[in-house]
matplotlib code that plots the C-alpha trace (Angstrom):
import matplotlib.pyplot as plt

x = [-41.2, -38.0, -36.3, -37.6, -36.6, -33.1, -32.9, -33.9, -37.3, -39.2, -42.3, -43.0, -42.5, -44.9, -47.5, -47.4, -48.0, -51.1, -52.5, -52.1, -54.0, -56.9, -56.9, -57.7, -54.1, -53.3, -49.8, -48.2, -45.3, -42.5, -44.1, -44.4, -40.8, -39.6, -41.2, -40.2, -36.5, -36.6, -38.1, -35.3, -32.6, -34.0, -33.8, -37.5, -38.0, -41.3, -42.8, -41.3, -42.6, -46.0, -46.2, -45.0, -48.1, -50.4, -49.4, -49.8, -53.4, -54.2, -53.4, -50.1, -47.3, -43.7, -40.9, -37.3, -36.6, -39.0, -37.5, -33.8, -34.7, -36.2, -33.7, -30.7, -32.4, -32.8, -29.1, -28.0, -29.5, -28.6, -32.3, -31.2, -34.4, -36.6, -34.1, -34.8, -38.5, -38.3, -36.1, -38.5, -41.5, -39.7, -39.1, -42.7, -43.6, -41.1, -38.9, -35.5, -32.5, -30.5, -26.8, -27.8, -29.8, -26.6, -24.5, -26.5, -26.4, -22.6, -22.0, -24.4, -22.5, -19.0, -19.9, -20.9, -17.6, -19.4, -17.0, -17.0, -20.7, -20.6, -18.3, -20.7, -23.6, -21.2, -20.7, -24.3, -25.2, -22.6, -24.2, -27.6, -26.1, -25.9, -22.4, -21.1, -20.0, -17.3, -19.7, -19.9, -16.3, -15.4, -17.7, -16.1, -12.6, -13.5, -14.9, -11.5, -9.7, -11.8, -10.8, -7.1, -7.1, -5.4, -4.1, -7.5, -8.9, -5.8, -7.1, -10.4, -9.0, -7.2, -10.1, -12.0, -9.3, -9.2, -12.8, -12.3, -13.6, -11.2, -10.8, -12.0, -10.7, -12.7, -11.3, -7.9, -8.6, -9.9, -6.9, -4.5, -5.9, -5.7, -1.9, -1.1, -2.9, -0.8, 2.3, 2.8, 3.5, 5.7, 2.5, 0.2, 2.7, 2.8, -1.0, -1.1, 1.4, -0.8, -3.7, -2.1, -0.5, -4.0, -4.9, -7.0, -6.5, -6.1, -8.8, -8.1, -9.1, -6.5, -3.7, -4.5, -4.4, -1.0, 0.3, -0.6, 0.7, 4.3, 4.2, 3.5, 6.6, 8.9, 9.1, 8.9, 10.7, 8.3, 5.4, 6.8, 7.0, 3.4, 2.1, 4.0, 2.6, -0.8, -0.5, 0.8, -2.2, -4.4, -6.0, -6.8, -5.7, -8.3, -8.2, -7.2, -4.4, -3.0, -3.5, -1.8, 1.0, 1.4, 1.1, 3.6, 6.2, 6.0, 6.2, 9.5, 10.8, 10.7, 9.3, 10.4, 8.5, 5.5, 5.5, 6.1, 2.7, 1.1, 1.9, 1.0, -2.4, -3.2, -2.4, -4.8, -7.4, -8.3, -8.6, -9.3, -10.8, -9.9, -8.5, -6.1, -4.6, -4.7, -2.4, 0.1, 0.2, 0.7, 3.1, 5.4, 4.9, 6.1, 9.2, 9.8, 9.0, 7.1, 7.3, 6.2, 3.2, 2.3, 2.1, -0.2, -2.1, -2.8, -4.2, -6.8, -8.6, -8.1, -9.9, -12.7, -12.0, -11.4, -8.8, -9.7, -8.5, -5.6, -4.3, -4.4, -3.0, 0.2, 0.8, 0.3, 2.6, 5.8, 5.6]
y = [-8.1, -10.0, -7.9, -4.4, -5.7, -6.5, -3.0, -1.3, -0.3, -1.5, 1.0, -0.4, -4.1, -3.3, -1.6, -4.8, -7.1, -4.7, -5.2, -8.6, -8.8, -7.1, -9.3, -13.1, -14.0, -13.9, -13.6, -16.7, -16.9, -16.6, -13.1, -12.0, -13.1, -11.0, -7.8, -8.5, -9.0, -5.8, -3.9, -5.6, -4.8, -0.9, -1.1, -0.9, -3.7, -2.2, -2.4, -5.9, -7.3, -5.8, -7.3, -10.7, -10.8, -9.4, -12.8, -14.8, -13.5, -14.3, -17.9, -18.0, -19.3, -17.9, -20.5, -20.4, -17.6, -15.3, -15.9, -15.6, -12.1, -10.5, -12.2, -10.6, -7.2, -7.5, -8.7, -5.7, -3.3, -5.6, -6.6, -9.8, -10.3, -10.0, -12.4, -14.9, -14.6, -15.3, -18.2, -19.7, -19.0, -20.9, -24.1, -24.0, -24.2, -27.0, -24.7, -25.5, -22.9, -23.7, -22.8, -19.5, -18.7, -19.6, -17.7, -14.6, -15.1, -15.5, -12.3, -10.2, -11.5, -11.0, -7.3, -6.4, -8.0, -11.1, -13.6, -16.2, -16.2, -16.6, -19.7, -21.2, -20.6, -22.7, -25.4, -25.5, -25.7, -28.6, -30.4, -30.0, -31.6, -28.4, -27.7, -24.2, -22.8, -20.4, -17.6, -18.8, -19.2, -16.0, -14.0, -15.5, -14.7, -11.3, -10.8, -11.8, -9.5, -6.6, -7.3, -7.5, -11.1, -12.4, -15.7, -16.5, -15.7, -17.7, -20.8, -20.5, -20.1, -23.4, -25.3, -24.2, -25.9, -29.0, -29.2, -29.4, -26.0, -23.8, -20.3, -17.8, -14.2, -12.7, -15.1, -14.6, -10.7, -10.7, -12.5, -10.5, -7.3, -8.5, -9.5, -5.9, -4.0, -6.0, -5.2, -8.9, -8.4, -11.5, -13.5, -11.3, -11.8, -15.5, -15.6, -13.2, -15.5, -18.3, -16.9, -17.0, -20.6, -22.0, -20.6, -17.7, -13.9, -11.2, -8.6, -4.6, -4.6, -7.4, -5.6, -2.3, -3.9, -5.5, -2.3, -0.5, -2.8, -2.8, 0.9, 1.1, -1.1, 0.8, -2.1, 0.2, -2.1, -4.9, -2.7, -1.4, -4.9, -5.8, -2.7, -3.8, -7.3, -5.8, -3.8, -7.0, -9.0, -6.6, -5.3, -1.5, 0.7, 2.6, 6.0, 4.3, 2.4, 5.7, 7.4, 4.7, 4.9, 8.7, 8.5, 5.6, 7.4, 10.5, 8.6, 6.9, 10.3, 9.2, 12.7, 12.5, 9.3, 10.6, 13.8, 11.8, 9.8, 13.1, 14.6, 11.6, 11.4, 15.1, 14.8, 12.2, 14.2, 10.9, 12.5, 16.2, 15.8, 17.1, 14.2, 13.6, 17.2, 17.1, 13.9, 15.7, 18.8, 17.2, 14.7, 17.9, 19.8, 16.8, 16.5, 20.3, 20.9, 24.0, 26.0, 22.8, 22.4, 26.2, 25.4, 22.6, 24.6, 27.1, 24.8, 23.8, 27.3, 27.3, 24.0, 25.3, 22.9, 23.8, 22.5, 20.7, 21.6, 19.2, 20.8, 24.3, 23.1, 21.2, 24.1, 26.6, 24.7, 24.0, 27.4]
z = [-12.4, -11.8, -14.3, -13.1, -9.5, -10.5, -12.1, -8.7, -10.1, -6.7, -7.1, -10.5, -9.3, -6.2, -8.6, -10.9, -7.8, -6.8, -10.6, -10.5, -7.1, -8.8, -11.8, -12.6, -12.5, -8.8, -7.5, -6.1, -3.4, -6.2, -7.3, -3.6, -2.9, -5.8, -4.3, -0.7, -1.9, -3.8, -1.0, 1.5, -1.0, -0.7, 2.9, 3.2, 5.8, 7.2, 4.0, 3.2, 6.5, 5.9, 2.6, 4.2, 6.7, 3.7, 1.7, 4.9, 5.3, 1.9, 2.5, 0.7, 2.8, 2.4, 1.5, 2.1, -0.5, 1.0, 4.7, 3.4, 1.8, 5.0, 7.4, 5.1, 5.3, 9.1, 9.6, 7.5, 10.4, 13.4, 14.1, 15.7, 18.0, 14.6, 13.0, 15.9, 15.7, 12.0, 12.5, 15.0, 12.5, 10.1, 12.0, 13.2, 9.7, 9.0, 6.8, 7.5, 7.1, 3.9, 3.3, 2.1, 5.7, 7.5, 5.3, 5.7, 9.4, 9.5, 7.2, 9.3, 12.7, 11.4, 10.1, 13.8, 14.9, 16.4, 14.6, 17.4, 17.2, 13.3, 13.8, 16.3, 13.6, 11.1, 13.5, 14.3, 10.3, 9.9, 12.9, 11.0, 8.0, 5.9, 4.6, 4.4, 1.1, 0.0, 1.0, 4.5, 5.0, 3.1, 5.5, 8.4, 6.9, 6.4, 9.9, 11.3, 9.0, 10.0, 13.6, 12.7, 13.4, 10.2, 11.5, 12.3, 9.0, 7.5, 9.8, 8.1, 4.8, 5.2, 6.7, 3.5, 1.2, 3.6, 2.8, -1.1, -1.5, -4.1, -2.9, -5.4, -6.1, -3.3, -0.7, -1.7, -1.9, 1.7, 2.9, 1.0, 2.3, 6.0, 5.7, 4.1, 6.7, 9.2, 7.0, 6.5, 2.9, 2.3, 3.3, 0.9, -1.9, -1.3, -1.8, -4.5, -6.7, -5.9, -7.7, -10.9, -10.2, -9.9, -13.3, -12.1, -12.7, -10.0, -10.4, -10.0, -6.4, -5.6, -7.4, -5.9, -2.4, -3.0, -4.6, -1.3, 0.9, -1.0, -1.2, 2.7, 3.5, 1.2, -1.5, -4.4, -6.9, -6.1, -6.5, -10.0, -11.1, -10.0, -11.8, -15.0, -14.6, -14.5, -17.4, -19.4, -18.2, -19.6, -16.5, -16.9, -14.0, -12.2, -10.3, -7.4, -8.8, -10.0, -6.6, -5.1, -7.5, -6.8, -3.2, -3.3, -5.4, -3.2, 0.0, -1.3, -2.7, -6.1, -7.2, -10.8, -11.3, -9.6, -11.7, -15.0, -14.2, -13.1, -16.4, -18.6, -16.8, -17.1, -20.8, -21.3, -19.4, -17.8, -14.3, -13.6, -10.0, -6.8, -5.2, -8.0, -7.9, -4.1, -3.9, -6.4, -4.1, -1.0, -2.3, -3.7, -0.5, 1.8, -0.6, -0.3, -3.9, -3.0, -6.5, -8.4, -5.7, -6.2, -10.0, -9.4, -6.9, -9.5, -12.0, -9.7, -9.9, -13.6, -13.9, -11.5, -8.8, -5.0, -2.9, 0.3, 3.8, 3.8, 0.6, 1.9, 5.6, 3.8, 1.7, 4.1, 6.8, 4.4, 2.8]

ax = plt.figure().add_subplot(projection="3d")
ax.plot(x, y, z, "-o")
ax.set_aspect("equal")
plt.show()
């Protein structure tokens, strides 16, 4: 059942539960929690709560794992009144929130922009003797970055380190992304270099973020260097990496380098989707290379692809 649940086969997991209920081996709280978690991950909160009530009627009290699954599902859809009811129910049964419960609450609040409330939850958990973990701190950092308050996110990052918790690649990535969006690329680069200094390795998302940030402020040379380092480190570029490079080259007027990369990728037939060709057409149009843009435009029809409205508009205006 656990294996089916992890692979998203919720209906089969539920069927096994019903089969067990009819047989001699009755399901316990662990089995019910697996199914409830699976239903919550599918967004089927009504069915999850119904099953929670069923297990209570059968005399099987839920545990912290059961409650965490439903609280997580409710937080994701902003059902805070129901969350409060469940938290009160937990406390009435002497089940106290653990670090995962508090992390779920802080993450849910942050995703709704209620970062100050999330910090209050974190203070409350510390008062109750539950130490925040990296998930808690990262959720609050992400919340501040989503609101553009990167300095507040950095404050949380530094508090986390002071508490003896080593940031992971996700913590670094959130803060790097926050700095890049505010065009504070020097601070982003400092953190990016710190990842390798601490013995970790940037992932493809972190590379893409820093490349985007560097191109946004016109630091093409640094972007090229980061891309070269990425390749030498054995990190394989994805379609977003190449779209960032193409956009960046065209934005900086490096048409030859952009077309060299485009021709290389086209020959390898790695990308033949609309977005790939549209970026090149738009880039050529903005650099007044209309004949080249028209040639690429014709390839779309040959490949059976349809240009998007932006591709048509750019080509029409600049023609």
